[in-house]
C-alpha positions in Angstrom: 0.0 0.0 0.0 2.9 2.3 0.7 4.2 2.1 -2.9 0.7 2.8 -4.3 0.3 5.8 -2.0 3.7 7.1 -3.1 2.8 6.8 -6.7 -0.6 8.5 -6.1 1.1 11.4 -4.3 3.7 11.8 -7.1 1.1 11.7 -9.8 -1.0 14.5 -8.2 1.9 16.6 -6.9 4.2 16.5 -10.0 1.3 16.2 -12.5 3.2 17.2 -15.6 5.3 14.8 -17.7 9.0 14.9 -16.8 12.1 13.1 -15.6 11.1 13.3 -11.9 7.7 11.8 -12.4 9.1 9.1 -14.7 11.8 8.2 -12.2 9.3 8.0 -9.3 7.0 5.8 -11.4 9.8 3.4 -12.5 11.3 3.1 -9.0 7.9 2.5 -7.4 7.1 -0.3 -9.9 10.5 -1.9 -9.1 9.9 -1.7 -5.4 6.5 -3.4 -5.7 7.9 -6.3 -7.8 10.9 -6.5 -5.6 8.7 -7.0 -2.5 6.7 -9.7 -4.3 9.9 -11.5 -5.4 11.4 -11.4 -1.8 8.2 -12.9 -0.3 8.1 -15.7 -3.0 11.8 -16.5 -2.2 11.0 -16.6 1.5 8.3 -19.2 0.9 10.7 -21.1 -1.3 13.1 -21.4 1.6 10.4 -22.5 4.0 8.7 -25.3 2.0 9.6 -28.7 0.7 9.0 -30.9 -2.3 6.2 -29.9 -4.7 5.4 -26.7 -2.7 9.0 -25.6 -3.0 8.9 -26.2 -6.8 5.7 -24.2 -6.9 7.3 -21.2 -5.2 10.4 -21.6 -7.3 8.5 -21.2 -10.5 6.5 -18.3 -9.1 9.7 -16.6 -8.0 11.1 -17.1 -11.5 8.1 -15.6 -13.1 7.9 -12.5 -10.7 11.7 -12.2 -10.9 11.7 -12.1 -14.7 9.1 -9.4 -14.5 11.3 -7.5 -12.0 14.3 -7.9 -14.3 12.4 -6.4 -17.2 11.3 -3.5 -15.0 14.9 -2.9 -13.8 16.1 -2.8 -17.4 13.3 -0.3 -18.3 14.3 1.8 -15.3 18.0 1.7 -16.2 17.2 3.1 -19.6 14.8 5.8 -18.5 16.4 6.9 -15.2 20.1 6.1 -15.5 20.6 6.7 -19.2 18.0 9.5 -19.4 16.6 8.3 -22.7 13.4 6.8 -23.9 13.0 3.0 -24.2 13.2 2.0 -27.9 10.0 1.1 -29.7 11.6 -2.2 -30.8 12.7 -3.1 -27.3 14.7 -6.4 -27.0 13.6 -6.8 -23.4 10.0 -7.3 -24.4 10.6 -11.0 -24.7 11.3 -11.1 -20.9 8.0 -9.5 -20.2 6.1 -11.8 -22.5 7.7 -15.0 -21.2 7.4 -14.2 -17.4 3.9 -15.7 -17.4 5.2 -19.1 -18.6 6.8 -20.3 -15.3 3.8 -18.9 -13.5 1.6 -21.1 -15.7 3.8 -24.1 -14.8 3.4 -23.2 -11.1 -0.4 -23.3 -11.5 -0.2 -26.8 -13.1 1.7 -28.2 -10.0 -1.4 -27.7 -7.8 0.6 -28.1 -4.5 -2.7 -27.9 -2.5 -3.8 -31.4 -3.5 -2.5 -35.0 -3.3 -1.0 -36.1 -6.5 1.1 -38.9 -7.9 4.7 -38.0 -8.3 5.0 -40.3 -11.3 2.2 -38.5 -13.1 4.0 -35.2 -12.3 7.2 -36.4 -14.0 5.3 -37.5 -17.1 3.4 -34.2 -17.2 6.6 -32.2 -17.2 7.0 -33.1 -20.9 3.6 -31.7 -21.7 4.5 -28.4 -20.0 7.8 -28.4 -21.9 5.7 -28.6 -25.1 3.6 -25.7 -24.0 6.7 -23.7 -23.0 8.2 -24.2 -26.4 4.8 -23.3 -28.0 4.7 -19.9 -26.2 8.3 -19.2 -27.2 7.5 -20.2 -30.7 4.4 -17.9 -30.7 6.5 -14.9 -29.7 9.2 -15.6 -32.2 6.7 -16.2 -34.9 4.5 -13.2 -34.4 6.8 -10.5 -32.9 10.5 -11.1 -33.7 10.2 -10.9 -37.6 9.0 -7.3 -37.3 11.9 -6.5 -35.0 14.8 -8.0 -37.0 13.7 -9.6 -40.4 11.6 -6.6 -41.6 11.5 -3.9 -38.9 8.1 -2.3 -38.5 7.1 -0.6 -35.3 3.3 -0.6 -36.0 3.3 -4.4 -36.8 5.6 -5.1 -33.9 3.4 -3.4 -31.3 0.2 -4.9 -32.7 1.5 -8.4 -32.7 3.2 -8.1 -29.3 0.0 -6.7 -27.7 -2.2 -9.5 -29.3 0.2 -12.3 -28.2 0.6 -10.8 -24.7 -3.2 -10.5 -24.4 -3.7 -14.1 -25.4 -1.2 -15.2 -22.8 -2.8 -13.2 -20.1 -6.3 -14.6 -20.9 -4.9 -18.2 -20.8 -3.3 -17.5 -17.4 -6.4 -15.9 -16.0 -8.5 -18.9 -17.0 -6.1 -21.3 -15.2 -6.1 -19.2 -12.0 -9.9 -18.9 -12.0 -10.3 -22.6 -12.3 -8.0 -23.3 -9.4 -9.6 -20.6 -7.3 -13.0 -22.1 -7.9 -11.9 -25.7 -7.0 -9.6 -24.9 -4.0 -10.5 -24.2 -0.3 -9.1 -22.8 2.8 -5.7 -20.9 2.7 -5.1 -21.9 -1.0 -8.5 -20.5 -2.0 -7.4 -17.1 -0.6 -4.0 -17.4 -2.3 -5.5 -18.2 -5.7 -8.2 -15.5 -5.2 -5.6 -12.8 -4.6 -3.5 -14.1 -7.5 -6.5 -13.9 -9.8 -7.5 -10.4 -8.6 -4.0 -9.1 -9.1 -3.6 -10.7 -12.5 -7.0 -9.4 -13.7 -6.2 -5.9 -12.5 -2.9 -6.0 -14.3 -4.4 -7.3 -17.5 -7.1 -4.6 -17.6 -4.7 -1.8 -16.5 -2.1 -2.8 -19.1 -4.8 -2.9 -21.8 -6.0 0.6 -20.8 -2.4 1.9 -20.8 -1.8 0.6 -24.3 -5.0 2.2 -25.5 -3.9 5.5 -23.9 -0.4 5.1 -25.5 -2.0 4.6 -28.9 -4.0 7.8 -28.5 -1.0 9.8 -27.1 -2.6 10.1 -23.6 -0.1 8.0 -21.7 3.2 9.0 -20.2 5.2 7.4 -17.4 3.8 8.4 -14.0 0.4 9.4 -15.3 -2.8 8.3 -13.6 -2.9 5.3 -16.0 0.0 3.9 -14.0 -1.9 3.8 -10.7 -3.9 0.6 -11.3 -0.8 -0.9 -12.9 1.2 -0.3 -9.8 -1.7 -1.5 -7.6 -1.7 -4.8 -9.4 2.1 -5.2 -9.0 1.7 -4.5 -5.2 -1.2 -6.9 -5.1 1.1 -9.6 -6.4 2.8 -9.6 -3.0 -0.4 -10.8 -1.2 -0.3 -14.5 -2.2 3.2 -15.1 -0.9 2.5 -13.0 2.1 -0.6 -15.1 3.1 1.5 -18.3 2.6 4.3 -16.8 4.7 1.9 -16.2 7.6 0.6 -19.7 7.4 3.8 -21.8 6.9 2.0 -25.2 7.2 0.2 -24.9 3.9 -1.6 -28.2 4.4 -2.6 -30.3 1.5 -6.3 -30.1 1.0 -8.9 -32.8 0.3 -10.0 -31.4 -3.0 -9.3 -33.4 -6.1 -6.6 -32.5 -8.5 -7.5 -31.4 -12.0 -7.1 -34.2 -14.6 -3.8 -32.8 -15.6 -2.7 -35.9 -17.5 -5.7 -35.4 -19.8 -5.9 -31.6 -20.4 -2.2 -31.1 -20.4 -1.7 -33.8 -23.0 -4.5 -32.4 -25.1 -3.1 -28.9 -24.9 0.3 -30.3 -25.9 -1.4 -32.1 -28.8 -3.1 -28.9 -29.9 0.2 -27.1 -29.7 1.9 -29.6 -32.0 -1.0 -29.7 -34.5 -1.1 -25.9 -34.6 2.4 -25.7 -36.2 1.3 -26.7 -39.7 -1.5 -24.1 -39.5 1.0 -21.4 -38.7 3.2 -22.6 -41.6 0.2 -22.5 -43.9 -0.6 -19.0 -42.8 3.0 -17.8 -43.4 3.3 -19.5 -46.8 0.0 -18.4 -48.3 -0.2 -14.8 -46.8 1.1 -12.7 -49.6 0.6 -9.5 -47.7 3.7 -10.0 -45.5 7.2 -9.3 -46.7 9.4 -12.1 -48.1 11.9 -12.0 -45.2 9.1 -12.4 -42.6 7.6 -15.3 -44.6 11.0 -17.1 -44.8 11.7 -16.5 -41.2 8.4 -17.9 -40.1 8.7 -21.0 -42.3 12.2 -21.8 -41.1 11.1 -21.2 -37.4 8.1 -23.5 -37.8 10.2 -26.2 -39.3 12.7 -26.0 -36.4 9.7 -26.0 -33.9 8.2 -29.1 -35.6 11.6 -31.0 -35.1 12.0 -29.9 -31.5 8.4 -30.5 -30.4 8.2 -33.8 -32.4 11.3 -35.0 -30.4 9.5 -34.2 -27.2 6.4 -36.1 -28.3 8.6 -39.2 -29.1 10.4 -38.9 -25.8 7.0 -38.8 -24.0 5.8 -41.8 -25.9 8.9 -43.7 -24.9 8.3 -42.9 -21.2 4.7 -43.9 -21.6 5.7 -47.2 -23.1 8.0 -47.9 -20.2 5.2 -47.0 -17.7 2.7 -49.1 -19.5 5.0 -52.1 -19.5 5.6 -51.6 -15.7 1.9 -51.4 -15.1 1.3 -54.5 -17.2 3.9 -56.5 -15.2 2.4 -55.2 -11.9 -1.1 -56.2 -13.0 0.1 -59.6 -14.0 1.8 -60.1 -10.7 -1.2 -58.8 -8.8 -3.4 -61.3 -10.7 -1.1 -64.2 -9.9 -1.0 -63.2 -6.2 -4.8 -63.0 -6.2 -5.1 -66.5 -7.7 -2.6 -67.8 -5.1 -4.5 -66.1 -2.3 -7.8 -67.5 -3.5 -6.3 -71.0 -3.6 -4.9 -70.6 -0.1 -8.3 -69.3 1.2 -10.1 -72.2 -0.3 -7.6 -74.7 1.2 -7.8 -73.0 4.6 -11.6 -73.2 4.5 -11.4 -76.9 3.6 -9.0 -77.5 6.5 -11.0 -75.4 8.9 -14.3 -77.2 8.2 -12.7 -80.6 8.2 -10.8 -79.7 11.4 -14.0 -79.0 13.3 -15.5 -82.3 12.1 -12.4 -84.4 12.9 -11.8 -82.7 16.2 -15.4 -83.5 17.4 -15.2 -87.1 16.2 -11.8 -87.7 17.8 -13.0 -86.5 21.2 -16.1 -88.8 20.9 -13.8 -91.7 20.1 -11.5 -91.1 23.0 -14.1 -92.2 25.6 -14.8 -95.7 24.2 -11.1 -96.2 23.4 -10.1 -95.5 27.0 -12.7 -98.1 28.2 -11.5 -100.6 25.6 -7.9 -100.2 26.7 -8.9 -100.5 30.4 -11.0 -103.7 29.8 -8.2 -105.2 27.7 -5.7 -104.6 30.6 -8.1 -106.2 33.1 -8.7 -109.1 30.8 -4.9 -109.7 30.4 -4.6 -109.9 34.2 -7.0 -112.9 34.4 -6.4 -116.5 33.8 -6.5 -117.0 30.1 -5.5 -119.7 27.7 -2.8 -119.1 25.2 -5.3 -118.5 22.4 -7.4 -116.2 24.6 -4.3 -114.2 25.7 -3.2 -113.8 22.1 -6.7 -112.5 21.2 -6.5 -110.1 24.2 -3.1 -108.8 23.1 -4.5 -108.2 19.6 -7.4 -106.2 21.0 -5.1 -104.1 23.0 -2.7 -103.6 20.1 -5.5 -102.5 17.7 -7.0 -100.2 20.4 -3.6 -98.5 20.8 -3.4 -98.1 17.0 -6.8 -96.4 17.0 -5.6 -94.1 19.8 -2.6 -93.2 17.8 -4.9 -92.4 14.8 -7.0 -90.3 17.1 -3.9 -88.4 18.2 -3.0 -87.8 14.6 -6.6 -86.5 13.9 -6.4 -84.1 16.8 -3.1 -82.8 15.6 -4.5 -82.3 12.1 -7.5 -80.5 13.6 -4.9 -78.1 15.4 -6.3 -78.8 18.8 -2.9 -79.8 20.2 -1.1 -76.7 21.4 2.3 -76.0 19.9 5.2 -74.5 21.7 7.2 -71.9 19.9 11.0 -71.4 20.1 13.9 -70.5 17.8 14.5 -73.4 15.5 17.7 -74.2 13.6 16.1 -75.5 10.3 19.4 -77.0 9.1 19.5 -79.2 12.2 15.8 -80.2 11.8 16.5 -81.1 8.1 19.5 -83.2 9.1 17.5 -85.0 11.8 14.6 -85.7 9.4 17.0 -87.3 6.9 18.7 -89.4 9.5 15.3 -90.7 10.8 14.3 -91.6 7.2 17.6 -93.1 6.3 16.3 -96.7 6.6 13.3 -95.9 4.3 15.7 -94.4 1.7 18.0 -97.4 1.8 15.0 -99.8 1.4 13.8 -97.8 -1.6 17.3 -97.9 -3.1 17.3 -94.1 -3.0 20.1 -91.6 -2.1 20.0 -88.1 -0.7 22.2 -85.0 -0.9 22.2 -81.8 1.2 23.0 -78.3 0.2 22.6 -76.3 3.4 23.3 -72.6 3.7 25.9 -72.1 6.5 24.5 -68.8 7.8 20.8 -69.7 7.5 18.6 -67.6 9.8 16.6 -69.3 12.5 12.9 -69.5 12.4 10.4 -69.4 15.3 8.2 -72.4 15.6 7.6 -75.9 17.0 10.6 -78.0 16.1 8.6 -81.3 16.6 5.9 -80.2 14.2 8.4 -78.9 11.6 10.2 -82.2 11.9 7.0 -84.0 11.3 6.4 -81.9 8.1 9.9 -82.7 6.8 9.6 -86.4 7.5 6.2 -86.5 5.7 7.7 -84.8 2.6 10.7 -87.2 2.6 8.4 -90.2 3.1 6.3 -89.2 0.1 9.5 -88.7 -2.0 10.8 -92.1 -0.9 7.5 -93.8 -1.9 7.5 -92.1 -5.3 11.1 -93.1 -6.0 10.5 -96.7 -4.8 8.0 -97.1 -7.6 10.7 -96.0 -10.0 13.3 -98.4 -8.4 15.4 -95.7 -6.7 16.5 -92.2 -7.3 18.0 -89.1 -5.7 16.5 -86.7 -3.2 18.2 -83.3 -2.9 17.5 -81.0 0.0 18.5 -77.3 -0.3 18.1 -74.5 2.3 18.7 -70.8 1.6 17.4 -67.4 2.8 15.5 -64.9 0.6 14.4 -61.4 1.8 13.5 -62.1 5.4 12.3 -65.7 4.9 13.9 -69.2 4.9 13.3 -71.6 2.1 13.7 -75.4 2.3 13.5 -77.3 -1.1 12.9 -81.1 -1.4 13.5 -82.2 -5.0 13.4 -85.8 -6.2 13.8 -87.4 -9.6 10.9 -89.8 -9.3 7.9 -90.0 -11.7 6.4 -86.7 -10.5 2.8 -85.9 -9.4 -0.2 -86.1 -11.7 -2.1 -83.2 -10.0 0.3 -81.0 -8.0 -2.5 -78.5 -7.2 -4.5 -81.1 -5.3 -1.9 -82.8 -3.2 -2.8 -80.6 -0.1 -6.5 -81.5 -0.3 -7.7 -83.6 2.6 -8.0 -87.4 1.7 -6.4 -86.9 -1.7 -3.8 -89.7 -2.3 -2.2 -91.5 -5.2 -1.4 -94.6 -3.2 -3.5 -97.8 -3.4 -6.4 -98.3 -1.0 -5.3 -99.1 2.5 -1.8 -97.6 2.1 -2.5 -94.0 2.8 -5.2 -91.8 4.3 -4.4 -88.6 2.3 -4.1 -86.5 5.4 -0.3 -86.2 5.6 0.3 -83.3 3.3 -2.9 -81.6 4.5 -1.5 -81.7 8.0 1.8 -80.2 6.7 -0.2 -77.4 5.0 -2.0 -76.6 8.2 1.1 -76.7 10.3 2.9 -74.3 8.0 -0.1 -72.0 7.9 -0.1 -71.9 11.7 3.6 -71.0 11.5 3.0 -68.1 9.1 4.7 -70.0 6.3 3.6 -71.8 3.2 4.3 -75.0 1.2 4.1 -75.4 -2.6 4.3 -78.4 -4.9 5.4 -78.5 -8.6 6.8 -80.9 -11.1 10.4 -80.4 -12.2 11.2 -79.9 -15.9 13.9 -82.6 -15.8 11.5 -85.0 -14.0 10.4 -85.6 -10.5 8.5 -83.5 -7.9 9.7 -80.5 -5.9 8.2 -79.3 -2.6 9.2 -75.9 -1.3 8.7 -74.9 2.3 8.9 -71.2 3.2 9.0 -69.9 6.8 9.5 -66.3 8.1 13.0 -65.7 9.5 13.2 -64.9 13.2 13.7 -61.2 14.2 17.2 -60.0 14.8 16.3 -59.1 18.4 15.5 -62.7 19.2 18.0 -64.8 21.1 20.8 -65.8 18.8 20.9 -69.5 19.8 18.1 -71.7 18.5 16.4 -73.9 20.9 16.0 -76.7 18.4 14.1 -79.6 19.9 15.1 -82.1 17.3 17.3 -84.9 18.6 20.7 -85.3 17.1 21.3 -88.9 16.0 
């Protein structure tokens, strides 16, 4: 307000056109723009990330405007001469809106995808080149190719007016869609820009009719608009938080791409206008055609570069979608399997508890019967009854374990030791099947937290299945490998037997490939349930070179756990 008051006082006190009034007017305009630039730079130093880039672009735009005004003041005040009609610094005034347009497109008041922001920068580069091209096409030929003051001023004013209208539309849209602090910022920005556009248009009209001179009353709204430009950064400076709002971002990826497309498609139209307009001088026509050809090459290169980045992004999204679909299928299969096991577990658990009562009575009566006087045949029959009852009790215990009704103790487990123990316990089975085994164990394998007895049972079950498969093929090789991958431990059991006909069904309850009476089909289902309870998983597949491969994955124990594993497996 002080600079506006100073200019108002000077305009009314000095009144007549002269050096003093011109100097005051130029210096006041410099002071107003300097104040706005300093406030923008202060916000730049106090913010981070996209907000910092926003204030950087705004500082660049206002700073360019200030540089133009400094150059104007230097000519009029220091050199005591009028600014040339064909002024080389006009390009700075014209282009100072471009970084401010880019600042608008950032929309720092809303949540946005940084990846989209990077891709959108190429669209803004296209628009920047288009504005530069527009100035070079419409203004520069009348300054250098065929100097003409009237044509120069007319084209400069028309191009500058188009730029100001485009900027005002962008600010108005953001002002309408924003809220809170940012709504006030965009509102002041729109008001200052609208006042500047109107006052500069009126000043140009007065200049054409010889009413205007530096420091006249026509400069008052112009200086007021420059001073008003300091309000947006001042509001942001008083509210340093500048929270991200809940409003949605404009579909920048759509409209920026379409504007960039229009910018590229407009080049042939400009070339057509230059070639077929016989009213313009030859040097102007040649300059515009050469400029358009160069612009087509540059902007076409940017289009190809953007397409290359889009192809990379589409390939990445396709791979992510494919991986997400595969993960979804795996999760669905695991959910179905878990539901099967849960339903069967409830049924088996209830049946096992009901069987325990008569089994206890049968074992008790068999012991009482064995203590009486019996003949040899009768004692043999009593022993058989006791033996079969004990077998049923063992089966009930297995059913209860399958139903997860037996509590498991958790401790740190050395999986290499559990694997070695399982292979030693199954050594006799391997020898009888004429099969061999090999171990490839990682020395620094992380421990896992779990029940070593249950994990031992899982490994023995997998080895027993492999032995049975290799026995049908008259021998083979079982290779056990352990390694760690990204916070998990993997144990792989690979054999060279005949393989599995339906690998996706081996974990279904009661599914078995053995003859009737040689398997219940609950072994691998039990393994699946145990590993689910441990937070791990088990998968089955056929190897390309023949045979089956079971992979057990368990989460590695945390680093803060005790370093020594409490492995419960017995060393043999």
